[in-house]
N, C-alpha and C positions, 0 to 999 in steps of 0.2 A: 606615094599617094598624096593627093592634095589634101591639105590639113583641114580638119573640121573647124568651124568657127569657134568651137568650144575647146579646142585642144590646147590653147595656151595656158589654161589653168582650169581649176575645178569649176564646172559650169553651175550656174544657179538654177535649181529645180523650179519649174514654174507649173501652174495649173494646166497650161497648154501641153507641157511634157507628160504630165500624169494622165490626162484624158487620152492623148494620142497613144501612149503606151498601153493603157487599158484596152483600147481598141485593137491594138496588136495582139494582146493576150486573148481577146475574144476570137480573133481570127485563127490563132494557134489552137484554141479549143475546138473550133469547127474542123480543122484539118486533122486533129488527132481523133476526134469523135467519129469521123467518117470512116476510119479504119474499121471500127467495130460495129457501127450502127446498123449495118446490113446483116450482121451474123445471125440474128434471131429471125430474120424475115426472108431468108434465101428461098424457102419453099414457095412463099407467095410471089416473089420476083420471078422464080422459075416458071410458075403457072402463068403469070401475066405475060411473059416473053416467049412462052412455049419452048423453053430450053431444056436440054437434057441434064441429067444429074452430074455428068462430067463437065459440062459447059458452065453451069451456074457458079461453081467455085471460083471461076475467073472473075466474077464481079468483085470479089475481094482480092484475089491474087494480083490482078492487073494494077489495082490501086497501090498495093504494097511494093510491087516491083518498080513502078515508076517513081514512087515516093523515095525509095532508098537511093535512087540515082540523083534526084534533085537535092536531097539534104546536104551531102558534101559539096555540091556544086554551088550552093547558095552563097558560100563565102566569097568566092571570086566575083559572082554576079553582083552582090551587094557593094562590092568595092568599085566595080565598073559603073553601075547604075545609080548607087546610093541606096541606103536602107529605105528611104521614103518611096522611091520609084519602084524598086523591086517588090516591096510589100504591097503597094497599091496594085501593081500588075498581078501579083499572085492572088490577092483578095478578089479582084475583079474577075480574073480568069476562073478562079474556084467557083465563084457565083454563077458565071455563065455556063460552065460545064456542069454544074449541079442541075441547072434547068434542062440542059440537053440530056442528062441521065434520066430525069423524070419523064421526059417525052420520048425516050428510046422506043423504037417499034420492034426491035429484035435483039437477040443476045449479042450479035456482032457489033452493032452500034453502041450497045451498052458497055461492052468491054473497051471499045475505043475511047468512049467519053470518060469512063472510070479511070483509065490510064492517064488521060490528059488531066483529070481532076487531081489525081494523086501527084502527078508530076508538078503541076503548077502550085498546088496547095502545099507541097512539101517545102517550099521556100519559106513559108510563114513560121515554121517550127523553130529552126535554129536561130533565125533572125531575132526572135524575141529574147532568147538567152543572151545573145551578144549585146543587144540594145540595153538590157537590164544592167549589165556591167559597165556600159559605156556612158550612161546618163545618170545612174544613181551613185551617190557617194557610198563608201564602205559601211558607214553607220546605218544606211537605209536599205542595205541589200538583204538583211535578214527578212524583213517584211515583204520585200518584193519576191524573194525566194519562196516564201510561204504561198503567195498567190500563184506563182508559176508552178510550184509543186502540186498544189491543189488541182490546177487545170491539167497538168501532164499526167497525173495519176487518176483523177476522177473521170476524165474523158473515157478511157477504155473501160472503166468499171460500170459507168452508167450507160455506155453506148448500146449494149444489147437490150437493156431495160427500156430505154427511150425508144429504140427502134421497134421493139415489140409493141409498145403502147401506140406509137403513131400508125403502125400497120393495122392493128386491131381497131383503132378508133376512126381512122380515115382510110388510108390505103398506102401501099408501099411507095407510091409516087411521092408521098410527103416526107419520106426519109431524105429526099434531095431537095424538095421545094421548101423545106424548113430552113435551108441555108440562105434563101433569097434575101429576105428583109435584113437579117443581121449582116449578111455579106455586103449589101449596098451601104449600110450604115458604117461598117468597118472601112470599106474602100474610101468613102467620103472623108471620114474623120482622119485616117492616116494621111491622105493626100493634103488635107488642110493644115493638120497640127504637127505632124512629125517632122523634126529638123535635127537629125542626129549627126549627119556627116555630108560630105560633098562627093559627087561622082568623080571618078578618075578614068576618063575615056582612054587615056594613054594605055591602059591595061589591055585594051582590045587589040593592040599591035602584038602580034606574036601569040594570040590566043591559041591554046593548045587543043585543037580539034582532034588530033590523034589520041591525046590523053582522055578527052571526053568520050571518044568512041570506045577506047579500051575499058574505061571505068564503067560505061554503060553495059558493055558486054560482061565484064566481071561481076558487078553487083546485080545486074538484072538476071543473069543466068544462075548466080548463087542463090538469089531469092526464089527462083523457080524451082531449083533442085530441092531446097529445104522445105518448100511449100508442097510440092507434088510428090516428092520422093516417098514419104510414108504411105501415101494413098496408092502408089503404083509399084510397090515392092522394090523401091530404089532403082538400082542399075539394071534390073530385069527389064525395065521399061526403056524403050529405044530413045524417046525424047529426053528423059532424065539423064540417061547415060551420055547422050550427045552434048547436052547443055552442061554437064559436069565437066566435060573436056573443054568447052568454050570458056567456062568459069575459071578453070585452071590456067589455060593459055592466056585468057584476058587478064587474070590476076598477075601473072608473071610480067606480062607486057606493061600493065598499069604501074606496078611498083618500079619497074625499070624506068619508065617514062618520067614519073613524078620525082624520081631521085636524080634524074640526069638533065631534065629540061630546065632552061633558065627561067621560064615563067610557068610553073606547073599548075595544072587545073586544081589541085589540092596540095596544100603544104603539109607533108607528113612529119616535118621536123618538130612539130608541136609535141609529138610523142617523146621527144628527148627530155621534156620536163617530166620528172618522175611523178609528181602529183597528178598531172594531166593523164599520164599513161595509166596509173592505178585508178584514178577517178573514172576514166573511160571503161576500165575493166568492171568497176562497180556498176557503172551505168548499164553495161551488158548484162550483169547479174540481175539488176532491178528489172530489166526488160524480160528476162526469163521468168521472174517471179510474178510480175505485174500481168503480163499477157497469158502466162501459163495458168495462173489461178482464175483469171476471168474466163478462160477456156474450159478448164477441168470441172469447175463447180456446176455451171449450167449443163455440161454434158452428162454429169452424174445425175442431176436432178431430172433431166429429160429422159435418159435411157433406163435408169433404175427406178426412179420414183414416179415417172410418167407425168411430171408437172408441165403445165403450159407456160408460155413466155411471161404471162403476168405473175404467176406464182413464183417462177424463177427470179423474176425482177424484184419481187418483194423480199426474197431472201438475200439477193446480191445487194440490195440497197443498204443493208446493215453496214457493209464495208464502207460505202460512200459516206454514211452518216458519221461513222467514227473517224474517217479521214478528216471530215469537215470539223468535227469537235476537237481533233488533236492539233489542228493548224495553229491556233494561238499558243498552245502549250509548246509546240515545236518552235514556233518563232521566238518565244521567250527564252527557251533553253538554248537556242543557237547564240544568243547574246551573252549567256553566262557560262556556258559549258564548253569545254574543249570540243571542237567539232568531231575530232577523232573518237572521243568517248561517246558522243551523241550517235555517231554512225554505228559504233559497236553495239550500243543498246538497240538501235533500230534493226540491225541485222539479226540479233538474238530474238527480238520480238517477232520479226517476220518468220524466221525459221520456227519459232515456237508455235505461232499461229497455224502455219502449214502442218506442223507435226500434230497439233491437236485436231487438225482436220483429217488426218490420216487414219483416224479411228472410225471410219464410216461403217454403217450397217445398212441393211436394206430398208430400215425404217427411219434413217436419219432425215430430219426435217427442220423446221425453222429454229426451234429452241436447241436442238442438238448442235446446230451449226452456228448459233448465235455467238458464242464465246470465241471460237476460232476466227470467225469473220471480224469480230470486234478487235481482237488482238492484232490481226493483219491490217485492219484499217488504221489503228493507232500507230503501227510501225512505219507505214509508208512515208509519212511526212518526216519522221525521224531519220529515215534513210535518205530521202531525196534532197532535203536542204543541205546537209553536210556534203554529199556527193557533188552537188552543184558547185559549192564553194571550193571544195578540194580540187576539182578538175579545172575550174576556170579562174579561181581566185588568185592564183600566183602567175598568171600569164600577163605579158605586157599588152597594152590596148591594140597594137598593130596585129597581134596574133589572134585576137578574140573571135573575129568573124569566121575565120577558117576553122579554128579549134572548135567553136560552137557546133559547126556542121558535123565535124567528126564525132564529137561527144554525143550528139543526138542520133547520129547514124549507129553508134554502138548500142544504144538502147533498142532501136528497131531491129538490128541484127540479133541482139539477145532474144527478142521476142520471137523472131522468125526461126532461129536455130533452136531455141527452147521448145517452140511448139512442134518442130520436126522431131526432136528427141522424144518429147512426150508421146506423140503419135506412134513412134516406133516402139517405145516402151509399152504403150497400150496394146499394140498388136502382138508383140512377143510375149508379154506377161499373160495376156488373155489366153493365148494358145497354151501356155504352160499350166495355168490354173485350171483351164477346162480339161486338159489331159489328166491332171492329177486328181481332180474331183471325179472325173469320169471313171477313172480306174477304181475308185471307191464305191461307185454306183453299181455295186455287184449284187445280184439277186440272191446270191448265196449267203450274204450277210443278213442276219436276223433283223437288224435295225432297218435296213433298206426294205426288206419284205413287209415288215410291220407298217412302215410309212406308206408303202404302195397299197397295202390292203386298206389302210385308213382312208386314203384318197379315193380309191375305187369305191368304198362304201358311200363316200360323200357324193359321188357321181351317179350312184345307182338310181335308176329310174329317170335320170335327167338326160342321159345320152344313150345312144344305141350300144356302144361298146365302152363300158365303164373302165375296164382294165387298160384299154389303149388311151383313154382320156387321162387316167391316173398316171401312166408312164410319161405322157407328153407333159403333164403338169410337173412331175418330178424332174424331168430333164430341164424344163424351164427354170425351176427353182435352182438347179445346179448351175445353169448358165448365168443366172442373176448373181449368185454368190461368187462365181469366177469373176464376174465384171466388178463387183464390190472390192474384191481382193486386188484386182488390177489397179483400180483408182487409188487405193491405199498405197500400193507400191510406188505409183507416180508421185504422190504427195510426199511420201517419205524421201524419195530421191530429191525432190525439190527442196525439202527442208535441209537435206544434207548439203546442197549447193550453198545455201545461205550460211550455215554454220561453218562450212569450210572457207568461206570468204573472209572470215575473221583472221585467217593466217596471213593475209596481206597487210593487216593493220599496222604492224611495226614499220613498214616501209613508207608510210604516209608522213609527209612533212606537214607540220601545223600550218594552215593557211594564214597568211599575214606575216609569216617568218621571212627573213631576208632571202631573196631569190638567188639561188646559186647559179653558177655559170653553165649548168646543164640545160639551160633555157635559151 
């Protein structure tokens, strides 16, 4: 690879570098935000595009599928084109496809533009991580990690809230038009200010198109299977079963190709570094918790409590506030505390926050959810900063770009696979709790008959058939309680994942320690 002008020694950090890097962070924020920003407004988009309930989920799924293909690909592209050129193309393309999404006239064109938006925008996410390690000296990285951590964890948290507010205040089109002005600014600033490395056009020779096709088939099909499987009874659905086979065959072919080709599309040998491998595992777990909690909490508040998007956003905002408040604390701790101990504290706090959240009732509202949300918000930065340093801090500069793509891919895959597991658990446990509670809803039991009589009395004179209305009400109460128990089961399972993650802590080498030959 052609040497960077700064590679001869430690580069002097300038105001130009700082502003250019901040512009890149804003671009990453937009790319991550757009994963979740549509989630609270799918019904409005569905109405606007005259789409079916099956079709509208693809507004989110198409973005995710395309993004997971680009994230690992960004490493070799940034080496071929340079960080500056790749990020500028990604920011400009993301902005243009956002405009195209806003003016889509039908669901078909929306899905195409969302896929392109996710694919192009996906290059911005790992590029920021690699650049932070390339231009900032070790003593500055704690503060930079705080900023990146806030962006990477806050964007999914506030996405549904911001999306709901934009849709209610303006229209769903502004979910995408809101990207235009910041997108133009980011594109301009990165092109003018960023100077991290030089392109290496030689890498275009022997570019592994077969590896690219196999990776796209593997990751794209895998993402589809884990997204659509829970909705369609997994392999009972023909499309899910067929794409599961494509993912399996593509996966075998992809791993064979990247391990045997002289110029692989993705360099998997970064996983030979123990810290990177374990850090990527923790990135996967953070993806499960981050995207899982952002999914479960609004779903509970909507289905059990009947809250609208603004009410849900108010409650969810607590996590974001405490994330923000914890950032300077986490930054200070990262300079004074062994990062492994800091990560352990973060994992315990996140697991505790989710465990506290698993005591939901049908009356849980703002104040009952405040402490669990606050604890979870405090924990995220304590997890993210050390994981970032553990995974990428012991790698040599020439491995950073590729490794950053793999590291970020693991977080997205954690989110996708975690959501698939959550939806499967929701379906299975809801059926179990409904059957068990239904078995106890027996009129031969005195308590049931008394409750039914009391409900019938309350309906007397208000409806034609008070007994039928009372039975419908009682069944509804039973279904609601089954749903509450199901959410609690999911949250307990997620808490268990985080507590179990502590088992890998003894394997982590302290970042900054001499790098062994496994690298």
